[in-house]
C-alpha positions in Angstrom: -3.3 19.1 32.6 -1.6 17.4 29.6 2.2 17.5 29.6 2.5 17.5 25.8 0.3 19.4 23.3 0.3 19.0 19.6 -1.9 19.2 16.5 -1.9 15.5 15.7 -0.9 12.6 17.9 0.1 9.5 15.9 0.0 6.1 17.7 2.5 3.8 16.0 5.5 4.3 13.8 5.0 1.5 11.3 4.5 2.2 7.6 1.1 3.9 8.2 2.2 6.0 11.2 5.6 7.0 9.9 4.1 7.9 6.5 1.5 10.1 8.2 4.1 11.8 10.3 6.3 12.4 7.3 3.5 13.8 5.2 2.1 16.1 8.0 5.6 17.4 8.8 6.1 18.1 5.0 2.8 20.0 5.1 4.0 22.1 8.1 1.7 20.4 10.7 2.9 19.9 14.2 2.7 16.2 15.2 3.9 13.8 17.8 4.5 10.1 17.0 4.8 7.5 19.7 5.9 3.9 19.6 5.6 1.4 22.5 8.9 -0.3 21.5 12.5 0.9 21.7 12.9 1.1 18.0 11.3 0.3 14.6 10.5 -3.0 12.9 13.0 -5.7 13.8 11.8 -8.2 11.2 11.3 -7.7 7.4 7.5 -8.4 7.5 6.0 -6.4 4.6 8.2 -6.1 1.6 6.4 -5.9 -1.8 6.3 -2.2 -2.7 4.0 -1.3 -5.5 4.0 1.7 -7.9 1.4 3.7 -6.1 3.3 3.6 -2.9 6.5 4.6 -4.7 4.5 7.6 -6.1 3.8 8.6 -2.5 7.5 8.4 -1.7 8.3 10.3 -4.8 5.8 13.0 -3.7 7.7 13.2 -0.4 10.8 14.0 -2.4 13.1 12.5 -5.0 15.6 11.9 -2.3 13.1 9.7 -0.4 12.2 7.8 -3.6 15.8 7.3 -4.6 16.8 6.0 -1.1 14.0 3.5 -1.3 15.4 2.2 -4.6 18.9 2.2 -3.1 17.9 -0.4 -0.5 15.3 -2.3 -2.5 15.7 -5.4 -4.5 14.8 -4.3 -8.1 11.9 -5.7 -10.1 14.0 -7.9 -12.4 15.1 -10.0 -9.4 11.5 -10.5 -8.1 9.7 -12.1 -11.0 10.1 -15.9 -11.2 7.5 -17.1 -8.8 8.6 -20.7 -8.3 6.6 -23.8 -7.2 8.8 -26.8 -6.3 9.3 -29.8 -4.1 12.2 -28.1 -2.5 14.7 -25.5 -3.6 17.1 -28.3 -4.4 14.4 -30.6 -5.7 12.2 -30.8 -8.7 10.5 -27.7 -9.9 6.8 -28.0 -10.5 6.3 -24.8 -12.5 6.7 -21.0 -12.3 5.0 -17.8 -13.3 6.4 -14.4 -14.2 5.0 -12.0 -11.6 5.2 -8.5 -10.2 5.2 -6.9 -13.6 7.8 -9.2 -15.2 5.5 -10.9 -17.7 6.2 -8.9 -21.0 2.6 -7.8 -21.4 2.4 -6.8 -17.7 5.7 -5.0 -17.8 4.5 -2.8 -20.7 1.4 -1.9 -18.6 3.6 -1.1 -15.6 5.9 1.1 -17.6 2.9 3.0 -19.1 1.2 3.4 -15.8 3.7 5.2 -13.5 7.0 7.0 -13.4 7.9 4.6 -10.5 9.1 1.0 -10.4 7.8 -1.8 -8.3 10.4 -3.3 -6.0 11.0 -5.4 -2.8 11.7 -3.2 0.1 11.5 -5.0 3.5 9.8 -3.2 6.3 13.2 -3.0 8.1 14.2 -0.5 5.4 10.9 1.2 4.7 10.1 2.1 8.3 13.4 3.9 9.0 13.2 5.7 5.7 9.8 7.1 6.5 10.6 7.7 10.2 13.8 9.5 9.4 12.0 11.7 6.9 9.3 12.6 9.5 11.7 13.4 12.2 14.0 15.4 10.0 11.1 17.5 8.9 9.7 18.3 12.4 8.0 15.3 13.9 8.5 14.9 17.6 9.0 11.2 18.3 8.9 9.2 21.5 9.9 5.6 21.7 9.1 3.3 24.6 5.8 5.2 25.0 2.7 3.2 25.2 -0.8 4.4 24.4 -3.3 3.3 27.0 -6.6 5.1 26.2 -8.1 8.4 25.1 -11.0 10.7 25.7 -12.4 12.7 22.8 -14.3 16.0 23.3 -15.5 18.8 21.1 -12.2 20.5 20.9 -9.7 17.7 20.8 -8.4 14.4 22.2 -6.7 13.7 25.5 -4.6 10.5 25.3 -3.2 8.7 28.4 0.2 7.2 27.8 2.8 5.3 29.8 6.5 5.8 29.7 7.7 2.2 29.6 11.2 3.1 30.9 9.9 4.6 34.1 6.3 3.3 34.3 5.0 6.8 34.7 1.7 7.7 33.1 1.1 11.1 31.5 -1.3 12.8 29.1 -0.9 14.1 25.5 -3.4 16.6 24.3 -4.0 16.9 20.5 -6.6 18.3 18.1 -6.7 14.9 16.3 -5.4 11.4 16.9 -4.4 8.8 14.4 -4.4 5.1 15.4 -1.8 3.3 13.4 -1.2 0.8 16.1 -1.5 -2.5 14.3 -3.8 -5.5 14.0 -4.6 -5.5 17.7 -5.4 -1.8 17.7 -6.2 -0.4 21.1 -7.3 2.9 19.5 -9.9 1.1 17.4 -11.1 -0.8 20.5 -11.3 2.4 22.5 -13.3 4.1 19.8 -15.7 1.1 19.4 -15.4 1.2 15.6 -17.3 -1.5 13.7 -15.5 -4.4 12.1 -16.5 -7.3 9.9 -14.7 -10.7 9.6 -12.8 -12.9 11.9 -9.4 -12.9 13.6 -7.1 -15.9 13.9 -8.4 -18.0 11.0 -5.0 -19.7 10.6 -1.6 -20.0 12.2 1.9 -19.5 10.8 5.5 -19.3 12.0 8.2 -17.0 10.6 11.8 -18.3 10.6 14.3 -15.5 9.6 17.8 -16.8 8.9 20.9 -16.3 6.9 22.4 -18.8 4.5 23.9 -18.6 1.0 21.3 -20.3 -1.2 22.4 -18.7 -4.5 23.2 -22.1 -6.0 19.5 -23.0 -5.8 17.9 -19.7 -6.9 20.2 -17.3 -8.8 19.3 -18.9 -12.1 15.6 -18.2 -11.4 15.5 -15.1 -9.3 12.3 -14.5 -7.3 10.9 -13.1 -4.0 8.8 -16.2 -3.3 9.5 -20.0 -3.6 6.5 -22.2 -2.8 7.4 -25.7 -1.6 5.0 -28.6 -1.8 5.8 -31.5 0.5 2.8 -33.8 1.1 2.2 -34.8 4.6 4.6 -32.3 6.1 2.3 -29.9 7.9 -1.2 -28.8 8.7 -3.9 -30.3 6.5 -1.4 -32.8 5.1 -0.7 -30.8 1.9 2.6 -29.4 3.2 3.0 -26.1 1.5 5.7 -23.8 2.8 7.1 -20.5 1.6 10.8 -19.6 1.3 10.9 -15.8 0.9 13.9 -13.9 -0.3 14.7 -11.0 2.1 18.1 -10.0 0.6 19.5 -11.8 -2.5 20.6 -14.4 -1.9 21.7 -14.8 1.7 18.9 -13.7 3.9 15.6 -15.6 4.0 12.3 -15.9 5.7 10.5 -19.2 5.9 6.7 -19.2 6.5 5.4 -22.5 7.7 1.9 -23.2 9.0 0.8 -24.6 12.4 -2.6 -25.8 13.6 -4.5 -22.7 14.9 -6.5 -25.0 17.2 -3.3 -26.0 19.0 -0.9 -23.9 21.1 1.6 -21.9 19.0 4.8 -23.9 18.7 8.1 -23.0 20.3 10.4 -22.3 17.4 14.0 -22.9 18.6 17.2 -23.2 16.6 16.8 -27.0 16.2 13.3 -26.8 14.8 14.2 -23.8 12.6 17.1 -25.7 11.2 15.0 -28.8 10.6 12.4 -26.8 8.7 14.9 -24.9 6.7 16.7 -28.1 5.7 13.4 -29.7 4.7 12.2 -26.8 2.5 15.6 -26.1 1.0 16.2 -29.8 0.4 19.7 -29.8 1.8 20.1 -32.1 4.8 23.5 -30.6 5.7 22.4 -26.9 5.4 23.7 -24.7 8.2 21.8 -21.6 9.0 22.3 -18.5 11.1 19.0 -18.1 12.9 18.1 -14.4 13.3 14.7 -14.7 14.8 11.5 -16.8 15.0 8.0 -15.8 15.7 4.4 -17.0 15.2 1.4 -15.0 13.9 -2.2 -15.6 12.9 -3.9 -15.2 9.6 -6.7 -12.7 9.9 -9.8 -11.8 7.8 -11.2 -8.6 9.3 -11.7 -5.0 8.2 -13.2 -1.8 9.6 -16.4 -0.8 8.0 -15.9 2.8 9.4 -12.5 4.2 10.1 -13.1 7.3 12.2 -14.9 9.2 14.8 -15.0 13.0 14.8 -11.4 13.5 15.8 -9.9 10.0 15.8 -8.8 8.0 12.8 -7.5 4.5 12.3 -5.4 3.3 9.4 -3.0 0.5 8.3 -3.3 -2.8 10.0 -5.5 -1.2 12.6 -8.2 -1.0 9.9 -7.4 -3.9 7.5 -6.2 -7.1 9.0 -5.3 -9.8 6.5 -2.6 -12.2 5.4 0.4 -11.0 3.3 -1.1 -12.4 0.1 -0.8 -9.9 -2.8 1.7 -7.8 -0.9 -1.0 -5.2 -0.1 -0.4 -4.5 3.6 2.1 -1.7 3.9 1.1 -0.3 0.5 -2.5 0.2 1.6 -1.2 1.6 4.9 0.9 4.2 3.3 -1.9 5.1 0.9 -4.3 5.5 3.9 -1.8 8.1 5.2 -1.6 9.9 1.9 -5.4 10.2 1.8 -5.8 11.5 5.4 -2.8 13.8 5.8 -3.6 16.5 3.3 -7.1 16.7 4.7 -5.9 17.1 8.3 -3.4 19.8 7.0 -6.2 21.8 5.3 -8.5 21.7 8.3 -5.8 22.5 10.8 -4.6 25.5 8.7 -8.1 26.8 8.4 -8.4 26.2 4.7 -11.2 23.6 5.1 -14.0 22.8 7.4 -13.9 19.7 9.5 -16.5 18.1 7.3 -13.8 17.4 4.8 -12.4 14.8 7.2 -15.6 12.7 6.8 -14.4 11.8 3.4 -11.5 9.8 4.8 -13.6 6.8 5.9 -15.9 7.1 2.9 -13.0 6.7 0.6 -10.7 4.3 2.4 -13.1 1.9 4.1 -14.1 0.3 0.8 -10.4 -0.1 0.0 -10.0 -1.9 3.3 -12.8 -4.3 2.5 -11.4 -4.9 -1.0 -7.9 -5.7 0.0 -8.8 -7.9 3.0 -11.2 -9.9 0.7 -8.6 -10.1 -2.1 -5.8 -11.3 0.2 -7.8 -14.0 1.8 -9.3 -15.1 -1.5 -5.8 -15.5 -2.8 -5.1 -18.1 -0.1 -8.0 -20.2 -1.4 -6.8 -19.9 -5.0 -3.9 -22.3 -4.2 -6.6 -25.0 -4.3 -6.5 -25.6 -8.0 -2.7 -26.2 -7.8 -3.3 -28.8 -5.1 -6.0 -30.4 -7.1 -3.9 -30.5 -10.3 -1.1 -32.2 -8.4 -3.4 -34.8 -6.9 -3.0 -33.6 -3.3 -6.7 -33.3 -2.4 -8.0 -36.8 -3.1 -6.1 -38.6 -0.4 -4.4 -37.9 3.0 -1.8 -40.6 2.5 1.5 -38.8 1.8 2.8 -41.7 -0.3 -0.3 -41.6 -2.5 -0.1 -37.8 -2.8 3.5 -38.1 -3.9 2.7 -40.7 -6.5 -0.1 -38.4 -7.8 2.4 -35.6 -8.2 4.8 -37.8 -10.1 2.1 -38.9 -12.6 2.4 -35.6 -14.4 5.6 -36.9 -15.9 4.0 -39.9 -17.5 2.6 -40.4 -21.0 -1.1 -40.6 -21.9 -4.2 -38.5 -21.9 -4.5 -38.4 -18.1 -1.0 -37.1 -17.5 -1.4 -34.6 -20.4 -4.6 -33.3 -18.8 -2.8 -33.1 -15.4 0.0 -31.0 -16.9 -2.4 -28.6 -18.5 -4.4 -28.3 -15.3 -1.3 -27.5 -13.4 -0.2 -24.9 -16.0 -3.6 -23.2 -15.8 -3.7 -23.3 -12.0 -0.3 -21.6 -11.7 -1.2 -19.1 -14.4 -4.3 -18.2 -12.4 -2.2 -17.1 -9.5 -1.7 -13.8 -11.4 -4.6 -12.7 -9.2 -2.2 -12.8 -6.3 1.2 -12.1 -7.8 0.4 -9.7 -10.7 -2.9 -8.0 -9.9 -2.0 -4.5 -11.1 -5.5 -3.3 -11.1 -6.0 -4.0 -7.4 -2.9 -1.9 -6.7 -3.8 1.1 -9.0 -7.5 1.3 -9.8 -8.8 3.1 -6.7 -11.6 5.5 -7.6 -13.1 7.6 -4.8 -16.8 8.5 -4.5 -17.2 11.1 -1.8 -18.0 14.7 -1.0 -14.3 15.4 -1.7 -14.9 14.8 -5.4 -17.0 16.9 -7.7 -18.6 14.8 -10.4 -18.9 16.1 -14.0 -22.1 14.4 -14.9 -20.4 11.6 -16.8 -21.0 8.0 -15.8 -18.3 5.9 -14.3 -16.4 4.7 -17.3 -16.2 1.2 -15.8 -13.5 -1.3 -16.8 -12.9 -2.6 -20.3 -10.5 -5.2 -18.9 -10.4 -7.3 -15.7 -10.3 -4.6 -13.0 -8.2 -6.7 -10.6 -5.5 -7.5 -13.2 -5.3 -4.3 -15.2 -4.9 -0.7 -14.3 -7.1 1.4 -16.6 -6.3 5.1 -16.6 -9.0 7.7 -16.6 -9.5 11.3 -15.5 -13.0 10.6 -14.3 -13.3 12.5 -11.0 -12.3 10.3 -8.1 -9.6 8.4 -10.1 -5.9 8.8 -9.6 -4.5 11.2 -12.3 -3.1 9.1 -15.2 0.7 9.2 -15.7 2.1 10.5 -18.9 5.6 11.7 -19.7 5.8 15.4 -20.5 8.8 17.6 -21.2 9.8 21.0 -19.9 11.2 23.4 -22.5 14.7 22.8 -21.1 14.3 19.1 -22.1 13.6 17.7 -18.6 11.2 14.8 -18.6 8.5 15.0 -16.0 5.4 12.9 -15.2 2.0 14.4 -15.0 2.1 13.2 -11.4 5.2 15.3 -10.8 3.2 18.4 -11.6 0.8 17.6 -8.8 0.9 16.7 -5.1 3.2 18.3 -2.6 0.1 19.3 -0.6 -1.1 21.5 -3.4 -4.0 21.6 -5.8 -3.3 21.5 -9.5 -5.1 22.2 -12.8 -3.8 20.8 -16.1 -5.1 22.5 -19.2 -4.0 23.2 -22.8 -3.7 26.1 -25.2 -6.9 28.1 -25.0 -7.3 27.2 -21.3 -5.3 30.1 -19.9 -8.4 31.5 -18.2 -8.1 28.7 -15.7 -4.8 30.1 -14.6 -6.2 33.6 -14.1 -9.2 32.1 -12.2 -6.9 29.9 -10.0 -4.8 32.9 -9.0 -7.9 34.9 -8.0 -9.6 32.1 -6.1 -6.4 31.2 -4.4 -5.9 34.7 -3.2 -9.5 34.6 -1.8 -9.3 31.2 -0.1 -5.6 30.9 0.8 -5.5 27.6 -1.1 -2.7 27.4 -3.6 -3.8 26.1 -7.0 -1.0 25.5 -9.5 -2.0 25.6 -13.2 0.1 24.1 -16.0 -0.8 25.0 -19.6 0.5 22.1 -21.7 1.2 22.5 -25.4 3.6 23.6 -28.1 5.9 26.5 -27.1 4.6 26.4 -23.6 6.7 25.6 -20.5 5.4 22.0 -20.5 5.0 20.2 -23.8 3.4 16.9 -24.7 5.8 15.7 -27.4 4.7 12.1 -27.2 1.0 13.0 -27.4 0.3 10.6 -24.5 -1.4 13.2 -22.3 -3.7 14.3 -25.1 -4.8 10.7 -25.5 -5.4 10.2 -21.7 -6.8 13.5 -20.5 -10.4 13.0 -21.8 -11.0 16.7 -22.2 -10.3 19.3 -24.9 -7.4 21.6 -25.1 -9.4 24.3 -23.3 -10.8 21.9 -20.7 -9.3 21.3 -17.2 -8.3 18.3 -15.1 -8.0 19.3 -11.5 -6.3 17.2 -8.8 -6.3 17.2 -5.0 -3.1 17.2 -3.1 -3.1 13.3 -3.2 -3.1 13.4 -7.0 -6.6 12.1 -7.4 -8.8 14.0 -9.9 -11.4 16.0 -8.0 -12.9 17.9 -10.9 -12.7 18.1 -14.7 -14.3 20.3 -17.4 -14.6 19.2 -21.0 -13.9 22.8 -22.1 -13.3 26.2 -20.7 -16.5 27.6 -19.0 -17.8 31.1 -19.2 -16.7 32.0 -15.6 -13.8 29.8 -14.5 -13.4 31.7 -11.2 -17.0 31.1 -10.2 -16.6 27.4 -11.2 -13.4 27.0 -9.1 -15.1 28.7 -6.1 -18.0 26.2 -6.5 -15.6 23.2 -6.6 -13.5 24.3 -3.6 -16.6 25.1 -1.6 -18.1 21.7 -2.3 -14.9 19.9 -1.4 -13.5 21.9 1.4 -16.8 22.9 3.0 -15.3 26.0 4.5 -18.3 27.1 6.4 -17.0 25.3 9.5 -13.4 26.5 8.9 -11.7 29.3 10.8 -11.8 32.8 9.4 -8.1 33.2 9.0 -7.1 31.3 5.9 -3.5 30.3 5.3 -1.9 28.6 2.3 -2.3 24.9 2.5 1.0 24.0 0.9 
């Protein structure tokens, strides 16, 4: 018999697992989270934190969001993506990234109430884990998942206490595998994957050193160093990443994946750091060193009946574009409200099928994008003349030709400028971060075609209330003067309808249908002399429905239904929508509020 019983067992306490635990506990769902290690992340790993992820933290509470900002490096210190021969050496070029280009900054400001930032995983994980535990999650460290057996009523997981070596069982109704790129949960489930693991090799060197004299005048998260002949493939590109400005750093340096991983000791770490920084006398405080592989693999299906995978367990890719922890936390946001509704009897188990339908395409997209971004360094190498010869001296001479006069040198300079600018697809692809539109049974279409994308869908977020899209952000104002985002009116595990003057019938219908189903539906009537007012007119321009129409969101702030104008029987319409999404025929008879 199982020693521990719970509603949801979460394997792993990284960004995906801790976010799931925090959200489930916020929704009042009993859960246990286990971690095979003694504590949380001990290296900074993931760090770029995009606006959509910050919106999830904001939904967990303004205290959670504000604590993230407190420990994060703000956007203004992220933006000068620098390409150079060394930090002390000649600069080859730079681009404004992560929303710091003026046009991109305007788009970021219009798109969200939240700001992009750099929050290393050593800060993000404790924040999410603390939130989870403080709200009810039962956590066990040094507890290793071994296997599980799924049956019609639940999942029995066999685990090992790594302190004593004793094996025991945990019984749960559902299990979430957030156990990383070598996921044992995914392997046990036999879930299908596409792609390849171990397509490249890299080493991480984490160290402390005051490098402010080299970087403070051009603040950035990433400094790309080109040194011909210095490493794998002869091109010699290394990365010096800011962890904390300007005295904690992470160097990423490649190794031949066909050879054994190198032993990175203090002598080698110091040598590499001196080489990339360009200071032969640099002294570093080595904090840690490790090796890892570049992967190009994603799950094409992310669940069985009662077991789900998320985060790196489902999408395994290099850190290009900074999509890893962001997508992981957003996986959690998608699944957690669905689990909460099913476990509370407000929805049938068929609702859970929409998780993989909605998130597996995102896994494919971001793995493809991250690996494609690696290849997009090629034009920079070509513009610098690094691909036509393997002789380091010739390569260096080719690089230096860009400073000469004449048509060839002018063309080289232009090619380099264009190649660096093209890296916006890695370092400023706002659309990849924000344009997710779901197409599943958890969305009720309104008969209108997908509006498509007027601009490049990878580079630019394009707001729409088309069912399946994230609710567009617009600043609104309460009558007492408080400024609130449309997104602030939604989420918190609740359903929301936004309407205008003349749409009051939606509120009456929501109250009646909510009483019948036990599903709380908040309704906000937006307009002059109402509790919420649209003084700027932005919401009226974004909503794509009339004053009497309705835009309805799920608990994860994605639009699930809209009506161009008020219908004859709003209550019947809301019953139709909720029945279609929640599929309650398989749910328990005792409904409770899914808040």
